[in-house]
C-alpha positions in Angstrom: 26.6 31.9 23.0 27.5 34.9 20.8 24.9 35.8 18.1 27.2 37.4 15.6 26.2 38.1 12.0 28.1 34.9 10.8 26.2 32.8 13.4 22.9 34.3 12.3 23.7 33.5 8.7 24.5 29.9 9.6 21.3 29.6 11.6 19.3 30.9 8.6 20.9 28.3 6.5 19.9 25.6 9.0 16.3 26.9 8.9 16.3 27.0 5.1 16.9 23.2 4.9 13.3 22.2 5.8 12.1 25.2 3.7 13.3 23.4 0.6 10.9 20.5 1.2 8.1 22.9 2.3 8.2 24.6 -1.1 6.9 21.4 -2.7 4.1 21.1 -0.1 2.6 24.5 -0.7 3.4 25.4 -4.3 2.8 23.7 -7.7 5.6 22.8 -9.9 7.6 24.3 -11.6 7.1 27.2 -9.2 8.1 24.9 -6.3 11.3 23.9 -8.2 12.2 27.6 -8.7 11.6 28.6 -5.1 13.5 25.5 -3.8 16.4 26.3 -6.1 16.6 30.0 -5.1 16.3 29.1 -1.4 19.0 26.4 -1.8 21.3 28.8 -3.7 20.8 31.5 -1.1 21.6 29.1 1.7 24.7 27.8 -0.2 26.0 31.4 -0.5 25.7 31.9 3.2 28.0 28.8 3.6 30.8 30.9 2.1 29.9 34.2 3.6 29.5 33.1 7.2 33.0 31.6 7.3 34.6 34.4 5.4 33.0 37.1 7.7 33.8 35.2 10.8 37.5 35.1 9.8 37.5 38.7 8.6 35.9 40.1 11.7 37.6 37.6 14.1 34.2 36.4 15.2 34.8 32.6 15.1 32.8 31.0 17.9 32.1 27.6 19.3 28.4 28.1 18.3 29.4 28.7 14.7 31.8 25.8 14.6 29.0 23.5 15.9 26.2 24.9 13.7 28.1 25.2 10.4 28.6 21.4 9.6 25.1 20.7 10.8 23.6 23.3 8.5 25.5 21.9 5.6 24.4 18.4 6.2 20.8 19.4 6.8 20.7 21.3 3.4 22.2 18.4 1.5 20.2 15.6 3.2 16.8 17.4 2.8 17.5 18.5 -0.8 18.6 15.0 -1.9 15.5 13.6 -0.3 13.3 16.0 -2.2 15.1 15.4 -5.5 14.9 11.6 -5.3 11.3 11.7 -4.1 10.1 13.9 -7.0 12.2 12.4 -9.7 10.9 10.2 -12.6 10.9 6.5 -12.0 13.6 5.9 -14.7 15.9 8.4 -12.9 15.5 7.2 -9.4 17.7 4.1 -9.9 20.7 6.4 -11.0 20.2 8.8 -8.1 19.6 6.4 -5.2 23.1 4.9 -5.0 25.2 8.2 -4.9 22.5 9.7 -2.6 22.8 6.7 -0.3 26.6 7.0 -0.2 26.3 10.7 0.7 23.7 10.2 3.4 25.5 7.1 4.9 28.8 9.0 5.1 27.1 12.1 6.8 25.5 9.9 9.4 28.6 7.8 9.9 30.9 10.8 10.4 28.4 12.5 12.7 28.3 9.3 14.8 32.1 9.2 14.9 32.3 12.8 16.1 29.7 12.2 18.8 31.5 9.1 20.1 34.9 10.8 20.1 33.5 13.7 22.2 36.4 15.9 23.4 38.8 14.2 20.9 36.5 15.0 17.9 39.0 17.7 17.0 40.9 14.8 15.4 38.3 15.0 12.6 38.9 18.6 11.5 37.3 19.6 8.2 39.8 19.0 5.4 40.2 20.9 2.1 38.9 17.7 0.3 35.8 17.8 2.6 35.2 21.4 1.6 35.4 20.5 -2.1 33.0 17.6 -1.4 30.4 20.0 0.1 30.9 22.4 -2.9 30.4 19.6 -5.4 27.4 18.3 -3.5 25.6 21.7 -3.5 26.5 22.3 -7.2 25.1 18.9 -8.2 21.9 19.5 -6.2 21.4 23.0 -7.8 21.8 21.6 -11.3 19.4 18.7 -10.5 16.8 21.2 -9.3 17.3 22.9 -12.7 16.5 19.6 -14.5 13.2 19.6 -12.7 12.4 23.1 -13.9 13.2 22.3 -17.6 11.2 19.0 -17.3 8.1 20.7 -16.1 8.3 23.6 -18.6 8.6 20.9 -21.3 5.5 19.1 -20.0 3.5 22.3 -19.9 4.6 23.2 -23.5 3.5 19.9 -25.0 0.2 19.7 -23.0 -2.6 18.9 -25.4 -0.3 17.9 -28.3 -0.3 14.4 -29.8 2.9 12.5 -30.1 3.1 13.0 -33.8 3.0 16.8 -33.5 5.7 16.7 -30.8 7.9 14.5 -33.0 7.5 16.8 -36.0 8.5 19.8 -33.9 11.5 18.0 -32.5 12.7 16.9 -36.0 12.2 20.4 -37.4 9.4 19.5 -39.7 7.2 22.0 -37.9 8.2 25.4 -36.6 9.3 25.3 -33.0 7.5 28.4 -31.7 7.6 27.3 -28.0 11.3 26.4 -27.9 10.6 22.7 -27.3 13.9 21.5 -28.6 15.8 24.1 -26.4 13.8 23.1 -23.4 14.3 19.4 -24.1 18.1 19.9 -24.5 18.2 21.9 -21.2 16.4 19.1 -19.4 18.7 16.4 -20.9 22.0 18.2 -20.2 21.1 19.5 -16.8 20.1 16.0 -15.9 23.3 14.5 -17.2 25.5 17.2 -15.6 23.7 17.0 -12.3 24.0 13.2 -12.2 27.8 13.3 -13.1 28.3 15.9 -10.4 26.3 13.8 -7.9 28.5 10.7 -8.6 31.6 12.8 -8.3 30.3 14.2 -5.0 29.6 10.6 -3.9 33.2 9.6 -4.6 34.6 12.6 -2.7 32.2 11.9 0.1 33.4 8.3 0.3 37.0 9.3 0.3 36.6 11.9 3.0 34.6 9.4 5.1 37.3 6.9 4.8 39.9 9.5 5.8 38.0 10.5 8.9 37.6 6.8 9.9 41.3 6.3 9.4 42.0 9.2 11.7 39.5 8.0 14.3 40.9 4.4 14.4 43.6 5.1 17.1 40.8 6.3 19.4 38.7 3.2 18.8 41.2 0.6 19.8 40.7 -1.3 23.0 43.3 -0.8 25.7 46.1 -3.4 25.8 
């Protein structure tokens, strides 16, 4: 195995996956959300840099080819688990279905690759699959942002009665703590994140179906 800089970056991304969940075990929110978001974004950037550097420096290796998709899947799976687990009850219903599609596809394709063994090269990563991963990571980052806005809003209204909050939101009382801006940030980051997650789920389903179609000739019983 060759421990090149691209391979080290990929390994760090793999190790960052459980780190996203650990942030919520040791830090209070919204600090945990901030740290998880920064860790996730840093890991997502290495996803681009490791491949770019490997091609630029001609350091593409079997180790990197094996670790790269595993690291991507680990980041997405752990982050989705955290987002669904820490979301409000009225949001979970909208998140569970696209998250389930994404998780099912990742397990299904991994199983296909394992079964095909030496012929797994049939399931090479396509451009659509790369777009799928990009949209997944963008959706997750935006949804982490929703959690940040949500907790800053909760901190700002702490101790206020509902009447006071309503007056601030309607403009009857001066908004010195930027409640309206924080509320709009929470609403729109939530909507955008959810739209992106559903788009990612659609792309995930399409790429999974494409991989299954390519694998079918290798799954047929001999005549």
